[in-house]
C-alpha beads as a LAMMPS data file, in Angstrom:
LAMMPS data file: protein, C-alpha beads

259 atoms
258 bonds

1 atom types
1 bond types

-500.0 500.0 xlo xhi
-500.0 500.0 ylo yhi
-500.0 500.0 zlo zhi

Masses

1 110.0

Atoms # bond

1 1 1 405.134 -166.595 465.945
2 1 1 405.747 -169.970 464.321
3 1 1 402.873 -171.471 462.328
4 1 1 401.779 -174.992 463.236
5 1 1 398.924 -176.113 460.994
6 1 1 397.390 -179.420 462.099
7 1 1 395.115 -179.502 459.075
8 1 1 394.967 -181.744 456.004
9 1 1 394.347 -178.845 453.601
10 1 1 396.228 -175.670 454.548
11 1 1 397.529 -173.869 451.461
12 1 1 401.236 -174.345 452.204
13 1 1 401.797 -177.254 454.581
14 1 1 398.499 -179.113 454.849
15 1 1 398.800 -182.679 456.076
16 1 1 402.406 -182.496 457.296
17 1 1 401.724 -182.120 461.029
18 1 1 398.374 -183.804 461.638
19 1 1 399.921 -186.397 463.943
20 1 1 400.706 -185.198 467.468
21 1 1 404.281 -186.469 467.350
22 1 1 405.001 -184.651 464.087
23 1 1 403.414 -181.464 465.444
24 1 1 405.549 -181.580 468.590
25 1 1 408.738 -182.090 466.596
26 1 1 407.925 -179.217 464.264
27 1 1 407.218 -176.973 467.248
28 1 1 410.534 -178.055 468.761
29 1 1 412.304 -177.054 465.570
30 1 1 410.611 -173.628 465.432
31 1 1 411.313 -172.873 469.103
32 1 1 414.960 -173.811 468.634
33 1 1 415.081 -171.544 465.582
34 1 1 413.915 -168.579 467.654
35 1 1 410.115 -168.594 467.714
36 1 1 408.625 -166.754 470.692
37 1 1 405.201 -168.345 470.236
38 1 1 403.649 -171.325 468.442
39 1 1 400.317 -170.699 466.683
40 1 1 398.254 -173.898 466.399
41 1 1 395.483 -174.021 463.807
42 1 1 393.009 -176.806 463.067
43 1 1 390.995 -175.174 460.289
44 1 1 392.368 -173.987 456.965
45 1 1 391.361 -170.401 456.229
46 1 1 392.925 -170.194 452.786
47 1 1 390.791 -168.463 450.128
48 1 1 387.872 -170.713 449.208
49 1 1 388.212 -172.951 452.261
50 1 1 385.118 -174.611 453.700
51 1 1 384.307 -174.326 457.398
52 1 1 385.373 -177.221 459.631
53 1 1 382.943 -178.650 462.189
54 1 1 383.754 -177.641 465.754
55 1 1 384.105 -181.244 466.938
56 1 1 386.579 -181.997 464.169
57 1 1 388.587 -178.872 464.943
58 1 1 388.659 -179.840 468.612
59 1 1 389.859 -183.340 467.693
60 1 1 392.721 -181.848 465.721
61 1 1 393.964 -179.136 468.069
62 1 1 393.333 -180.067 471.715
63 1 1 395.696 -183.086 471.829
64 1 1 398.409 -180.971 470.183
65 1 1 397.984 -178.120 472.664
66 1 1 398.093 -180.588 475.556
67 1 1 401.225 -182.252 474.196
68 1 1 403.008 -178.973 473.543
69 1 1 402.199 -177.700 477.017
70 1 1 403.552 -180.915 478.535
71 1 1 406.745 -180.994 476.459
72 1 1 407.411 -177.232 476.433
73 1 1 405.989 -175.965 479.750
74 1 1 407.313 -172.413 479.332
75 1 1 406.467 -171.939 475.636
76 1 1 403.846 -169.408 474.580
77 1 1 401.024 -171.124 472.696
78 1 1 398.359 -169.520 470.536
79 1 1 395.176 -171.124 469.215
80 1 1 394.152 -169.982 465.737
81 1 1 390.366 -170.368 465.722
82 1 1 387.143 -168.519 465.040
83 1 1 385.038 -170.790 467.251
84 1 1 384.412 -169.972 470.902
85 1 1 384.116 -173.622 471.930
86 1 1 387.505 -174.414 470.396
87 1 1 389.088 -171.368 472.018
88 1 1 387.762 -172.362 475.437
89 1 1 388.982 -175.963 475.243
90 1 1 392.368 -174.935 473.862
91 1 1 392.850 -172.366 476.631
92 1 1 391.907 -174.945 479.245
93 1 1 394.386 -177.352 477.620
94 1 1 397.202 -174.828 477.996
95 1 1 397.037 -172.196 475.244
96 1 1 397.899 -168.622 476.194
97 1 1 396.496 -166.603 473.281
98 1 1 393.414 -166.677 471.027
99 1 1 394.136 -165.691 467.414
100 1 1 390.713 -165.048 465.841
101 1 1 390.496 -164.266 462.118
102 1 1 386.981 -162.853 462.629
103 1 1 388.245 -160.257 465.103
104 1 1 386.052 -161.455 468.006
105 1 1 382.887 -161.023 465.942
106 1 1 381.080 -163.661 468.031
107 1 1 379.947 -162.393 471.456
108 1 1 380.569 -165.923 472.759
109 1 1 384.225 -165.606 471.748
110 1 1 384.488 -162.292 473.583
111 1 1 382.972 -163.942 476.648
112 1 1 385.488 -166.802 476.580
113 1 1 388.394 -164.387 476.229
114 1 1 387.060 -162.237 479.041
115 1 1 386.558 -165.185 481.392
116 1 1 389.951 -166.806 480.799
117 1 1 393.208 -164.829 481.228
118 1 1 394.436 -165.009 477.645
119 1 1 395.975 -162.719 475.097
120 1 1 393.778 -161.867 472.107
121 1 1 394.642 -161.170 468.469
122 1 1 391.932 -159.221 466.644
123 1 1 392.255 -159.686 462.886
124 1 1 390.411 -157.889 460.103
125 1 1 388.732 -159.903 457.368
126 1 1 386.200 -158.884 454.729
127 1 1 383.752 -161.727 454.092
128 1 1 384.531 -165.333 454.999
129 1 1 387.386 -167.631 453.901
130 1 1 385.007 -169.178 451.380
131 1 1 384.136 -165.848 449.740
132 1 1 386.681 -163.256 450.845
133 1 1 388.663 -163.122 447.595
134 1 1 385.663 -163.074 445.245
135 1 1 385.581 -159.281 444.825
136 1 1 387.058 -157.410 447.803
137 1 1 386.217 -153.693 447.740
138 1 1 386.984 -150.696 449.949
139 1 1 386.569 -146.965 449.437
140 1 1 389.598 -146.438 451.710
141 1 1 391.125 -149.691 452.947
142 1 1 393.352 -148.082 455.585
143 1 1 390.570 -145.977 457.078
144 1 1 388.112 -148.866 457.043
145 1 1 390.470 -151.332 458.701
146 1 1 391.312 -148.736 461.362
147 1 1 387.578 -148.145 461.984
148 1 1 387.108 -151.901 462.321
149 1 1 389.854 -152.042 464.951
150 1 1 388.289 -149.171 466.886
151 1 1 384.913 -150.935 466.927
152 1 1 386.180 -154.399 467.823
153 1 1 388.561 -153.158 470.508
154 1 1 385.729 -151.169 472.083
155 1 1 383.530 -154.286 472.050
156 1 1 386.317 -156.363 473.579
157 1 1 386.922 -153.863 476.372
158 1 1 383.178 -153.626 477.043
159 1 1 383.127 -157.424 477.377
160 1 1 385.829 -157.276 480.037
161 1 1 389.015 -157.849 478.001
162 1 1 391.771 -155.516 479.184
163 1 1 393.534 -153.428 476.536
164 1 1 396.938 -154.814 477.499
165 1 1 395.759 -158.275 476.417
166 1 1 394.971 -157.193 472.830
167 1 1 397.048 -157.302 469.625
168 1 1 395.872 -156.159 466.171
169 1 1 396.328 -157.855 462.779
170 1 1 395.225 -156.114 459.534
171 1 1 394.589 -159.486 457.902
172 1 1 396.802 -159.356 454.832
173 1 1 395.217 -161.501 452.126
174 1 1 391.894 -161.861 453.919
175 1 1 389.441 -160.082 451.652
176 1 1 392.050 -157.814 450.041
177 1 1 393.505 -157.265 446.601
178 1 1 397.237 -156.938 446.013
179 1 1 396.835 -153.153 446.095
180 1 1 394.926 -153.307 449.401
181 1 1 397.655 -155.454 450.958
182 1 1 400.403 -153.091 449.818
183 1 1 398.526 -150.050 451.122
184 1 1 398.045 -151.646 454.540
185 1 1 401.722 -152.544 454.839
186 1 1 402.831 -149.117 453.611
187 1 1 400.578 -147.320 456.112
188 1 1 400.732 -149.847 458.931
189 1 1 401.441 -147.311 461.647
190 1 1 398.260 -145.431 460.664
191 1 1 396.254 -148.499 461.744
192 1 1 397.555 -148.516 465.319
193 1 1 395.076 -147.533 468.042
194 1 1 395.619 -147.261 471.816
195 1 1 399.295 -148.016 471.129
196 1 1 398.411 -151.709 470.780
197 1 1 400.954 -154.107 469.244
198 1 1 400.582 -155.024 465.583
199 1 1 400.931 -158.536 464.165
200 1 1 401.783 -159.126 460.517
201 1 1 400.949 -162.501 458.964
202 1 1 402.634 -162.297 455.576
203 1 1 404.095 -165.767 455.336
204 1 1 403.982 -167.287 451.851
205 1 1 401.060 -165.063 450.839
206 1 1 400.117 -165.120 447.168
207 1 1 400.169 -161.326 446.684
208 1 1 403.978 -161.315 446.910
209 1 1 404.169 -163.794 444.049
210 1 1 401.907 -161.552 441.987
211 1 1 404.182 -158.571 442.652
212 1 1 407.235 -160.615 441.663
213 1 1 405.671 -162.237 438.605
214 1 1 406.215 -165.715 440.053
215 1 1 403.153 -167.130 441.806
216 1 1 405.034 -170.060 443.368
217 1 1 408.068 -168.191 444.703
218 1 1 406.579 -167.291 448.135
219 1 1 406.002 -171.011 448.735
220 1 1 409.369 -172.228 447.486
221 1 1 411.585 -169.484 448.935
222 1 1 411.579 -167.698 452.295
223 1 1 413.000 -164.554 450.677
224 1 1 409.719 -162.780 449.759
225 1 1 408.302 -163.294 453.259
226 1 1 411.538 -162.150 454.915
227 1 1 411.836 -159.003 452.804
228 1 1 408.206 -157.986 453.186
229 1 1 408.288 -158.725 456.921
230 1 1 411.342 -156.488 457.327
231 1 1 409.545 -153.726 455.449
232 1 1 406.581 -154.209 457.773
233 1 1 408.894 -154.060 460.791
234 1 1 410.238 -150.738 459.515
235 1 1 406.642 -149.504 459.504
236 1 1 405.865 -150.614 463.042
237 1 1 405.093 -154.350 463.011
238 1 1 405.778 -155.798 466.460
239 1 1 405.117 -159.493 465.777
240 1 1 405.398 -161.725 462.715
241 1 1 403.494 -164.951 462.028
242 1 1 405.630 -167.128 459.729
243 1 1 406.360 -170.638 458.516
244 1 1 410.105 -170.066 458.061
245 1 1 411.117 -169.057 461.568
246 1 1 414.897 -169.349 461.321
247 1 1 415.222 -167.174 458.237
248 1 1 413.082 -164.356 459.635
249 1 1 414.738 -164.465 463.067
250 1 1 418.141 -164.096 461.423
251 1 1 416.914 -161.195 459.300
252 1 1 415.359 -159.428 462.279
253 1 1 418.582 -159.792 464.271
254 1 1 420.535 -158.191 461.434
255 1 1 417.980 -155.392 461.201
256 1 1 418.230 -154.795 464.935
257 1 1 422.027 -154.571 464.731
258 1 1 421.858 -151.496 462.494
259 1 1 418.971 -149.654 464.140

Bonds

1 1 1 2
2 1 2 3
3 1 3 4
4 1 4 5
5 1 5 6
6 1 6 7
7 1 7 8
8 1 8 9
9 1 9 10
10 1 10 11
11 1 11 12
12 1 12 13
13 1 13 14
14 1 14 15
15 1 15 16
16 1 16 17
17 1 17 18
18 1 18 19
19 1 19 20
20 1 20 21
21 1 21 22
22 1 22 23
23 1 23 24
24 1 24 25
25 1 25 26
26 1 26 27
27 1 27 28
28 1 28 29
29 1 29 30
30 1 30 31
31 1 31 32
32 1 32 33
33 1 33 34
34 1 34 35
35 1 35 36
36 1 36 37
37 1 37 38
38 1 38 39
39 1 39 40
40 1 40 41
41 1 41 42
42 1 42 43
43 1 43 44
44 1 44 45
45 1 45 46
46 1 46 47
47 1 47 48
48 1 48 49
49 1 49 50
50 1 50 51
51 1 51 52
52 1 52 53
53 1 53 54
54 1 54 55
55 1 55 56
56 1 56 57
57 1 57 58
58 1 58 59
59 1 59 60
60 1 60 61
61 1 61 62
62 1 62 63
63 1 63 64
64 1 64 65
65 1 65 66
66 1 66 67
67 1 67 68
68 1 68 69
69 1 69 70
70 1 70 71
71 1 71 72
72 1 72 73
73 1 73 74
74 1 74 75
75 1 75 76
76 1 76 77
77 1 77 78
78 1 78 79
79 1 79 80
80 1 80 81
81 1 81 82
82 1 82 83
83 1 83 84
84 1 84 85
85 1 85 86
86 1 86 87
87 1 87 88
88 1 88 89
89 1 89 90
90 1 90 91
91 1 91 92
92 1 92 93
93 1 93 94
94 1 94 95
95 1 95 96
96 1 96 97
97 1 97 98
98 1 98 99
99 1 99 100
100 1 100 101
101 1 101 102
102 1 102 103
103 1 103 104
104 1 104 105
105 1 105 106
106 1 106 107
107 1 107 108
108 1 108 109
109 1 109 110
110 1 110 111
111 1 111 112
112 1 112 113
113 1 113 114
114 1 114 115
115 1 115 116
116 1 116 117
117 1 117 118
118 1 118 119
119 1 119 120
120 1 120 121
121 1 121 122
122 1 122 123
123 1 123 124
124 1 124 125
125 1 125 126
126 1 126 127
127 1 127 128
128 1 128 129
129 1 129 130
130 1 130 131
131 1 131 132
132 1 132 133
133 1 133 134
134 1 134 135
135 1 135 136
136 1 136 137
137 1 137 138
138 1 138 139
139 1 139 140
140 1 140 141
141 1 141 142
142 1 142 143
143 1 143 144
144 1 144 145
145 1 145 146
146 1 146 147
147 1 147 148
148 1 148 149
149 1 149 150
150 1 150 151
151 1 151 152
152 1 152 153
153 1 153 154
154 1 154 155
155 1 155 156
156 1 156 157
157 1 157 158
158 1 158 159
159 1 159 160
160 1 160 161
161 1 161 162
162 1 162 163
163 1 163 164
164 1 164 165
165 1 165 166
166 1 166 167
167 1 167 168
168 1 168 169
169 1 169 170
170 1 170 171
171 1 171 172
172 1 172 173
173 1 173 174
174 1 174 175
175 1 175 176
176 1 176 177
177 1 177 178
178 1 178 179
179 1 179 180
180 1 180 181
181 1 181 182
182 1 182 183
183 1 183 184
184 1 184 185
185 1 185 186
186 1 186 187
187 1 187 188
188 1 188 189
189 1 189 190
190 1 190 191
191 1 191 192
192 1 192 193
193 1 193 194
194 1 194 195
195 1 195 196
196 1 196 197
197 1 197 198
198 1 198 199
199 1 199 200
200 1 200 201
201 1 201 202
202 1 202 203
203 1 203 204
204 1 204 205
205 1 205 206
206 1 206 207
207 1 207 208
208 1 208 209
209 1 209 210
210 1 210 211
211 1 211 212
212 1 212 213
213 1 213 214
214 1 214 215
215 1 215 216
216 1 216 217
217 1 217 218
218 1 218 219
219 1 219 220
220 1 220 221
221 1 221 222
222 1 222 223
223 1 223 224
224 1 224 225
225 1 225 226
226 1 226 227
227 1 227 228
228 1 228 229
229 1 229 230
230 1 230 231
231 1 231 232
232 1 232 233
233 1 233 234
234 1 234 235
235 1 235 236
236 1 236 237
237 1 237 238
238 1 238 239
239 1 239 240
240 1 240 241
241 1 241 242
242 1 242 243
243 1 243 244
244 1 244 245
245 1 245 246
246 1 246 247
247 1 247 248
248 1 248 249
249 1 249 250
250 1 250 251
251 1 251 252
252 1 252 253
253 1 253 254
254 1 254 255
255 1 255 256
256 1 256 257
257 1 257 258
258 1 258 259
């Protein structure tokens, strides 16, 4: 899953793809590099980020989704949003998947995803982007994230979303300490329920820089993301959401060759 942020303030690439033409060209590059899906986001959810008004998010993402669908008619497109109104308009514009960092917390989001034939990514987050890294705490992070998945999947199914349309994401870096993130990656397979696919979104995350003693390295080099994504794949990750598509695709092909 290639990341396409059409925001002015995302932590890694904010402002680079806010124009439709630039977004289309970046998507073209990621698809050529091996991306299976393009994930379009119009609201930064970095730690400390403020919420974006729905109308502004719509202004950012809908023209990009429309353009991508026109230029790449067979590409899989995902909309990264926590707002039901944005999800609905993006799906109507041609998106295939809703990637919701709140894990379908809003009943209106569950209704949209039930009404429209889309895939759904349920992510775990403690708190909100504005507060999630203030003081994250768990008694047992693996057990609590698994319990969250069980609850949210049950709610989704009750709303009319078929199990085969659901993917799970433990939300690395979203209301977690470095130790929480490491525990979730180490025990990833323990989080799986109903044999649903697992997405890992590790790209350029700060916790890897902390582990390496170089806070900037995950942003300046693809190596930390590639290595940690391969370790996650060894533990059951089925999908990977990344900025550096070519590097991870090459690494995954090499991994597959020796399995």
